[in-house]
C-alpha positions in Angstrom: -26.2 170.9 94.6 -25.5 167.6 96.4 -28.1 165.0 97.5 -27.3 161.9 99.6 -29.4 158.7 100.0 -29.0 156.8 103.2 -30.6 153.9 105.1 -32.6 154.6 108.2 -34.6 151.8 109.9 -35.0 149.8 106.7 -36.2 152.8 104.7 -34.3 155.1 102.3 -34.1 158.7 103.2 -32.9 161.5 100.9 -31.0 164.4 102.4 -29.7 167.7 100.9 -25.9 168.4 101.1 -22.9 166.4 102.2 -23.1 164.5 105.4 -21.5 166.0 108.5 -17.7 165.6 108.7 -16.8 162.4 110.4 -19.9 160.5 109.4 -19.0 157.0 108.3 -19.4 156.3 104.5 -21.3 153.1 105.2 -24.2 155.1 106.7 -25.2 156.3 103.2 -25.2 154.8 99.8 -25.3 157.5 97.1 -24.1 161.0 96.6 -25.7 162.8 93.7 -23.6 165.8 92.7 -25.2 168.3 90.3 -23.6 171.5 89.1 -21.1 171.3 92.0 -18.7 174.1 92.8 -14.9 173.7 93.1 -15.2 173.7 96.9 -17.6 170.8 96.8 -15.3 168.9 94.4 -12.5 169.4 96.8 -14.6 168.1 99.7 -15.3 164.9 97.7 -11.6 164.5 97.0 -10.4 165.1 100.6 -13.2 163.2 102.5 -13.9 160.3 100.3 -11.0 160.0 97.9 -13.2 160.7 94.8 -11.5 162.5 92.0 -14.1 164.3 89.9 -11.4 165.0 87.3 -10.7 161.4 86.5 -12.2 161.6 83.0 -9.3 160.4 80.9 -11.4 157.6 79.3 -14.9 156.3 79.5 -13.9 153.7 82.2 -11.0 154.2 84.6 -10.1 152.2 87.7 -8.3 154.4 90.1 -7.7 153.5 93.7 -10.8 151.9 95.2 -13.2 153.4 92.7 -14.3 152.6 89.2 -15.0 155.7 87.2 -17.5 155.3 84.4 -18.6 158.1 82.1 -21.6 158.1 79.7 -23.8 160.6 77.8 -27.4 159.7 78.7 -30.6 160.8 77.0 -33.8 161.7 78.7 -36.9 163.8 77.8 -36.9 167.3 79.3 -39.9 169.2 80.6 -41.1 169.8 77.0 -40.7 166.1 76.2 -37.8 166.9 73.9 -34.7 164.5 74.1 -31.9 166.1 76.2 -28.4 164.6 76.5 -26.5 164.9 79.8 -22.9 163.7 80.4 -22.9 161.7 83.7 -20.0 160.3 85.6 -20.6 157.3 87.8 -18.0 156.6 90.6 -18.5 153.1 92.0 -16.8 151.9 95.2 -17.5 149.1 97.6 -19.8 151.1 99.9 -20.3 154.4 98.0 -21.8 155.4 94.7 -21.2 159.0 93.4 -22.9 160.5 90.4 -21.7 163.8 88.9 -23.5 165.7 86.2 -24.4 169.3 85.2 -28.2 168.9 85.1 -30.2 170.7 87.7 -32.9 168.1 87.4 -31.9 164.8 85.8 -35.2 163.0 85.2 -33.9 159.4 85.3 -32.5 159.8 88.8 -35.7 161.4 90.0 -37.6 158.4 88.5 -35.2 156.0 90.3 -35.8 157.8 93.6 -39.6 157.5 93.2 -39.2 153.7 92.7 -36.9 153.4 95.6 -39.3 155.2 97.9 -42.0 152.6 96.9 -39.6 149.6 97.1 -36.6 150.4 99.2 -35.6 146.7 99.3 -34.4 147.1 95.7 -31.3 149.1 96.9 -29.5 147.1 99.5 -26.0 148.1 98.4 -24.3 150.3 95.9 -24.3 147.8 93.1 -28.1 147.2 93.3 -28.5 151.0 93.6 -26.5 151.5 90.4 -28.6 148.9 88.7 -31.7 150.9 89.7 -30.2 154.1 88.3 -29.2 152.5 85.0 -32.6 150.9 84.7 -34.2 154.3 85.1 -31.8 155.8 82.6 -32.8 153.1 80.1 -36.5 153.8 80.7 -35.9 157.5 80.2 -34.1 156.8 76.9 -37.1 154.7 75.8 -39.4 157.6 76.5 -37.1 160.0 74.5 -37.0 157.6 71.5 -40.8 157.2 71.7 -41.1 161.0 71.4 -38.8 161.0 68.3 -40.9 158.1 66.8 -44.0 160.2 67.3 -42.5 163.2 65.6 -41.5 160.9 62.7 -45.1 159.9 62.3 -46.2 163.5 62.0 -43.4 164.1 59.5 -44.5 161.2 57.4 -48.0 162.6 57.3 -46.6 166.0 56.3 -44.7 164.4 53.5 -47.9 162.7 52.3 -49.7 166.0 52.3 -46.9 167.7 50.3 -46.9 164.8 47.8 -50.7 165.4 47.4 -49.9 169.0 46.4 -52.0 171.0 48.9 -52.1 171.5 52.6 -55.0 171.7 55.0 -55.4 175.4 54.4 -55.6 174.8 50.6 -52.3 176.4 50.0 -50.2 174.7 47.3 -47.2 172.9 48.7 -44.0 172.7 46.7 -40.2 172.7 46.8 -39.8 175.1 49.7 -42.0 172.9 51.9 -40.0 169.8 51.0 -36.7 171.6 51.6 -37.9 172.6 55.1 -39.0 169.0 55.8 -35.7 167.7 54.7 -33.8 170.0 57.0 -36.0 168.9 59.9 -35.2 165.3 59.0 -31.5 166.0 59.0 -31.8 167.4 62.5 -33.8 164.3 63.5 -31.2 162.0 62.0 -28.5 163.6 64.1 -30.8 163.3 67.2 -31.4 159.6 66.6 -27.7 159.0 66.0 -27.0 160.6 69.4 -29.6 158.3 71.0 -27.9 155.3 69.5 -24.6 156.5 70.8 -26.1 157.0 74.2 -27.5 153.5 74.3 -24.1 152.1 73.4 -22.5 153.9 76.3 -25.3 152.7 78.5 -24.6 149.1 77.3 -21.0 149.5 78.4 -22.1 150.8 81.8 -24.4 147.7 82.4 -21.6 145.4 81.2 -19.1 146.9 83.7 -21.7 146.6 86.4 -22.1 143.0 85.6 -18.4 142.6 86.0 -18.6 144.0 89.5 -21.4 141.7 90.6 -20.4 138.4 92.4 -22.2 135.6 90.5 -22.2 133.3 93.6 -23.3 135.7 96.4 -25.3 138.0 94.3 -27.0 135.6 91.9 -30.3 137.5 92.0 -28.7 140.8 91.2 -26.7 139.2 88.4 -30.0 138.0 86.9 -31.4 141.5 87.1 -28.3 142.9 85.4 -28.7 140.4 82.6 -32.3 141.3 82.2 -31.4 145.0 82.1 -28.8 144.3 79.4 -31.6 142.7 77.3 -33.8 145.8 77.9 -31.0 148.2 76.9 -30.5 146.2 73.7 -34.3 146.3 72.9 -34.3 150.1 73.3 -31.2 150.4 71.2 -33.0 148.3 68.5 -35.9 150.8 68.8 -33.5 153.6 68.2 -32.0 151.8 65.2 -35.5 151.3 63.8 -36.2 155.0 64.2 -32.8 155.7 62.5 -33.8 153.5 59.5 -37.2 155.3 59.3 -35.4 158.7 59.2 -33.2 157.5 56.4 -36.2 156.2 54.5 -38.1 159.5 54.9 -35.0 161.4 53.8 -34.9 159.3 50.6 -38.6 159.8 50.1 -38.3 163.6 50.5 -35.3 163.7 48.2 -37.3 161.7 45.5 -40.3 164.0 45.9 -38.0 167.0 45.7 -36.6 165.8 42.4 -40.1 165.1 41.0 -41.3 168.5 42.0 -38.3 170.2 40.4 -38.7 168.0 37.3 -42.3 169.1 37.1 -41.3 172.7 37.2 -38.7 172.2 34.4 -41.3 170.3 32.4 -43.8 173.2 32.6 -41.2 175.6 31.3 -40.2 173.2 28.6 -43.8 172.8 27.4 -44.3 176.6 27.4 -41.1 177.0 25.3 -42.2 174.3 22.9 -45.7 175.8 22.5 -44.5 179.4 21.9 -41.6 178.6 19.7 -43.6 178.2 16.4 -45.5 181.4 17.0 -42.2 183.2 17.7 -41.0 181.8 14.3 -44.1 183.2 12.5 -43.7 186.5 14.2 -40.0 186.6 13.2 -41.0 186.2 9.5 -43.5 189.0 9.6 -41.1 191.2 11.5 -38.6 191.2 8.6 -38.4 194.3 6.4 -39.0 193.0 2.8 -40.2 195.3 0.1 -42.6 192.7 -1.3 -45.0 191.3 1.4 -48.4 190.5 -0.2 -50.1 190.2 3.2 -49.6 193.9 3.8 -51.9 194.9 1.0 -54.4 192.0 1.6 -57.6 192.8 3.3 -57.4 189.8 5.6 -53.7 189.8 6.0 -53.7 190.7 9.7 -56.4 188.0 10.5 -54.4 185.5 8.5 -51.2 186.1 10.4 -53.1 185.9 13.7 -54.7 182.6 12.7 -51.3 181.2 11.5 -49.8 182.1 14.9 -52.7 180.4 16.8 -52.5 177.3 14.7 -48.7 177.1 15.1 -49.2 177.3 18.9 -52.0 174.7 19.0 -50.3 172.0 16.9 -47.3 171.5 19.4 -49.8 171.6 22.3 -52.0 168.9 20.7 -48.9 166.8 20.0 -47.6 167.1 23.6 -51.0 166.2 25.0 -51.4 163.1 22.8 -48.0 162.0 23.9 -49.1 162.3 27.5 -46.4 164.7 28.5 -48.9 167.0 30.3 -49.6 164.3 33.0 
């Protein structure tokens, strides 16, 4: 699918497909190429000199175009962060974007803004600034969604540490293990968001290098402001990353505490039943002379001795505070 954005009477008009053969490049600003076929790639190469396969590095200058590649993040329809590799091809009068997403939300957001304020895109560099700004805003939304999920995870950890869930079911090691696995996935997600913001920072820096400080002072100021916005979103992602690490540490500590409590319970049970086991061992031996066998209260005496030998360790453990 190919879309093109062109100027018509001071307004920006979005068309579907490539322009007719022979139409001058200056009559349109932007070609958005999504999930293109090999034939469409060949048309880009023959008509405009754009090589979609120029992906040797993140930034390549080839001919009259600057090829810039980044992996951008944006929320999908379910508000989950989704990463899309995007290649920007910047020329003097033409901007081409290539990606594999049928609906890339940042570009749709930029188009909505341009329909409201078409004056913001007078040339390809100002148009690229608008697209990168929309990509940064989409990244902010994605990181906000991650931060919201971390808030829910923090509440879940607090509930597990209390011991019981909303349904009254006792929460334990299995619940903590599940939460830790979710945090590991979130850690990878936030790390990818940080990497995406780093690549977006490089894109904005290269755009700033293409802007003429003398003739395009206003655009240069906008690019500088965008660089600050990208850094602020990156710091937001870094804060979320630190929060994930903190929650991972908290879950690991709770997991150790829960496991230690389980071991403590079995240790106490062993300590309480060890003396009765010793008493039972004595009376289980086959001696020829055992006065208790002929004694009227011998059975009661052995039961009482067993009970006392179990209570004494339990009283000692309770006074030591080991049951808390």
